[in-house]
N, C-alpha and C positions, 0 to 999 in steps of 0.2 A: 504493500499500499504506500510505504514511504518513496519508493521508486516512481509509482504512478503520480503521486503529488509533484515530484521534481519535473516529470515529464510534462505535465500540465503547465508549470510556470514556465517551462523553456518555450513552449508553443505560444504562450501569451506574450512572452519577450520577443519572439520574431515578428508576431503580428505588430507589436509596438514599434520596432524598429523599421518595419516597411511603411508604416503609415507616416513616421517622421520624416523618412527620404523622399515622399512624394512633396512636389511643390504645392504651397498653400495658396488658395485663391485669395484675391482681395477682399476685404470685409464686405459681408453683402453681396457679392459677386460670385455666380456660379464659375466652377474651374474651366468648363468647357467655353465659357465666354471669353476668358482670359486667354487661353490657348488659339482661339479663332482670331482674336484681335491681335495676336503676336505673329501670326502667319499671313494675315490679309495682304501685306506689302509683297511678299514672296509669292503668294498666289497670283497677284496682279500681273506679275511677269512671267511666271512659269506657267500659267494657265492662259486660256483664250487665245485667239489668233491675231498674230502680228505680221506685218509685212513691209517690206521695203523695196523701192524700185528707183532705177536711175534711167532717164530718157533724153530724148533731144527733140527739138520742134521747129517747125516752119511757121512763121508769123506773118500777119496781114493787119495793117492798120488803116483805120478810117482817117479822112482828113481833119485837121484840127485848127482852132483858132489860138495863137500863142500870144499873150500879153506881155510886154515888155516895160518895165519900170525902172528908170535910171535917173532920179531927180538930180544929181550933181551935174549930168549931162543935159538936162532939159528935154528927157525922153520920157514920153508915155505914150505908147502906140500899141496897136493890135495887128498882127499879119493874121489874115483870114484864110481858111481852108488850105491850110499847109499839108502838102502830101508827104508821106513819109514811108520808108520801108525797112525790112530787118537785114541781118547780115549773117546768112547762113553759110557763108563760104568757109569758116573755120571747119566745117565738118570734113573738108577734103583733107586727107592725110592724118585723119584724128588719132591713129594708133601710133602715130609718132610725135605727138605733142600731148600738152596737158588736156585732161578730160574737162576741165573749167574754161576753155577757150570758146567752144561752141555755145549755142543757146541751149543749155541743159536743164532738166526739170526732174529734181529728186523728191520722192514722195515717202511718208513714213506714217504708218497707220496702226490701229487697233480695233477689231471688231467687239463691240460691248454688249451684244444680245446673245442668248442662247442659240438662236437660229442662224447666227453669222451673216445677217444681212445688212446691220447698221454698223458703221464705224466712224471713229474720229480720226482726221489725217491733218498732219501738217506738210504744206507743199511750199517748194520755193521755184518759181519759174523765172529764170535768168534770161529774160527777153532783150532783144536789142532794137533800138529805133534810130533811124537817121532822117532827117529833113532831106528831101531829094534836092540836090544840088542843080541849079540851072533852071528850076521852075519860075513861073511868074505868079506872083501872089498879090492882092489887093492889102494896102496898108492904110490904117485909119489912126488918127490921133495927133500927137505932137512929137517932132523930131528937131532937136537943137532949139526949142522953143517956137518952132513954126509949124502951123496946122498943115496937115497933109491929108490927102484922100486920093491916091493913086497906086498903080502896080509898080512892083520892084522885082528886081530879079534876085533870087536868093543865092548869094554866092559868097566868097571870103570878104569881099568889099562891103556886104550889107548885112548878111545873116547865115551863118553856119550853126548847126546844131545836131549833136549826136547823144545818144545814150548807149554807146558800145560796151560799156563796163557795166552796163544794165539798167533796164526799166525792171527792176528787181521786184516780183510780186512775192511777199511772205504772208502765207494765208493758212488760216484753220478752216478745215472743211468737214462738212456732214456728207457721209458717203452711204449709198445704198446699192446694195448688189442683189440682182435678182438672177437665178439660175435659168439659163437657156437650154443647156444641153448637159446631161450628167450631174454628178453632185460636185458642190464646190470644193476646189483644191485637188480634185481627182485627175489624173492624167487625161488629157483630150477634152476636158469639160469646158464649157463656155458659159460666161454670164455677163449680163448687161450691167454697166457701172453709170451711176449717176452722182455727182458731186455738186454742192453748192458752198461757197466759202466768202470769208471777208478777211482783210487783213490790211497791212502796212505795205507802202511803197519806200524801196530803198534804192533811188536812182543815183547813178554817178553821171555828170553832165560835163559835156565838153562843147563849149559854144563860143563864137566869136560875133560880135554886134558891132557894125560899123567900124570894123578893122581892130577893135579891142576884145582881146580874149579874157575869159575869166580863168581863176586861179585857184582849185580847190587843194593844192598843196601835194605832197608826196603820198604814194601809198605806202604807209609805214606804220607800226605800232604807235599808237597814241593820236593818229590821225585817220583811223579806219572808218568808223561810224559816228556821226555827230547829229545835232539838230540844225544848227546855222552853219556848221563847218564840218569839214572831214571828207574823206575820198568817197564814202557812200553816205548820204544824208537822209534822215527820216522826213521826207518831204512829200507825203501825200498817203492817200488811202486807196484801196481796190476791193472790188467785189467781183465774182465770176460764178459761172455755171460750166461743168464739163460732162460730157456724155459720151459714152464708147462701150467697148467690149474688152473682157479680160479672158484670154486663152491660156489654160495651162498645159504648156508644151511637155514637161516631164516633171511630175511632182517632186518638189516643190515650186519649180521655177515656171515662171508665167511671162506672157507677153500681153502688154496692154496698149490699146490703140483708142485715142479720145480726140474730141474736138473740144476746145475750150474757148470760151467768150468771156471778156473782162472789160471792166469799166474802171478808169482810175482817174483821181484828180490829183494834180501836183499844185503846190504852192511854195512860194518863195525858193525856187529853184536858183542856184547862184549864176549871177552874170556879172559883167565888169561894172562894178560900183553900182549894182542893182539887183533886181530879181527878175524872175519870168513865172507865169502862172499859165496852166492849160490843162486840158484833160485828154485821155486817151482811150479810144475804142479798140480792143485787140481781138483777134480771132486766131488761134494757134492749133495745128494739128499736132499732137504729142504722141510719140512711138517710145515706149518705155519697156525695160527688161527688169523682173522683179523676182523676189523670192519671199515665201510664206513660212512662218512658223507657227504651228498650233500645238502648244504644249499640252492641252488637256485631251487630245486625241494620240498621244503616244502610248 
C-alpha cells in the first residue's frame, strides 16, 4: 500500500510539471486566441495567393493643353492641343542593356478572398511622353508681357518637352479575376482580368522654353524624389482602368496581356524660373510575364 501511495504522488507530480510547462494565456483571454493572434502575421504571407509580374508596353497619348507660368519672364500662356508620343525604341537590344530603360510595368498583388477572384495590387507604369517636335500649335496668353494668340512651331527655339525618365504612374488597384477556361493557376488555364486604381504621378521632366532649359539636378542620392525639387517629383495624380487576359503557360508561370487607360493631372512641373500644368490621357498595351505563389494549396 505504501508503494501505491508513492506511485500516486509521482503521477500527480508529472501532471503538475506538464501544466506548468504550458504557456499561460493572458488574463481573461482563451489560449487559442493568443496563439491565433501570434500566427496571423505569418499566415498572411504563407497562406493565400500572391503574384508578381514584369512587363513592357506600347503607349498612345491624346492631345493636351499645356499651361506655362514664368512670372519673372513675363510669361503666362497656354499651348493648345499639343500632340505627343511614347519612346518604345529602348526595347531593341533589351537583353544587352538595363531592364529599366524601356517602358516597363511591374505588378505585385495578393488575392484576398477564399474564391481567389478579388485581389489588391500595387503597380508602376514607367511610361514615356514627348511633345512631337516640329508640330504647329495655337498659343494664347502673354509672352514677355505681350498678349499673343497665334500659331507657333514647337522646337528648341520655342518649346521642347519630354518625360523620358518617366510619366510614372504609381497606383493601388482593385483586381477582379474571372475564370474563362480551366481552374485558376492550373497549366493552360485562361482568366479574364479587370483592374481599377488610383495613385500618384512621379514625373521626371526635361523641358526648354524660349531657349531656356529647366534644371532638376543630378540623379543621385539626396535628389531622387521630392515635392518641389528632385530628379522625380510628386507632381500629380492618376486614375486608370485595365482589362485583359491571363494565361498560365506552365504552373506557376503566366502571361498577361492587358489594355490600360489612365487620366493624369500634373501641377507645378519644373520649368525655367517657373512651372507648367497639364493633364494627360494615355492608352497602353501591356504584355507581362509573371509568377504565382499560393501557399494555402501546397
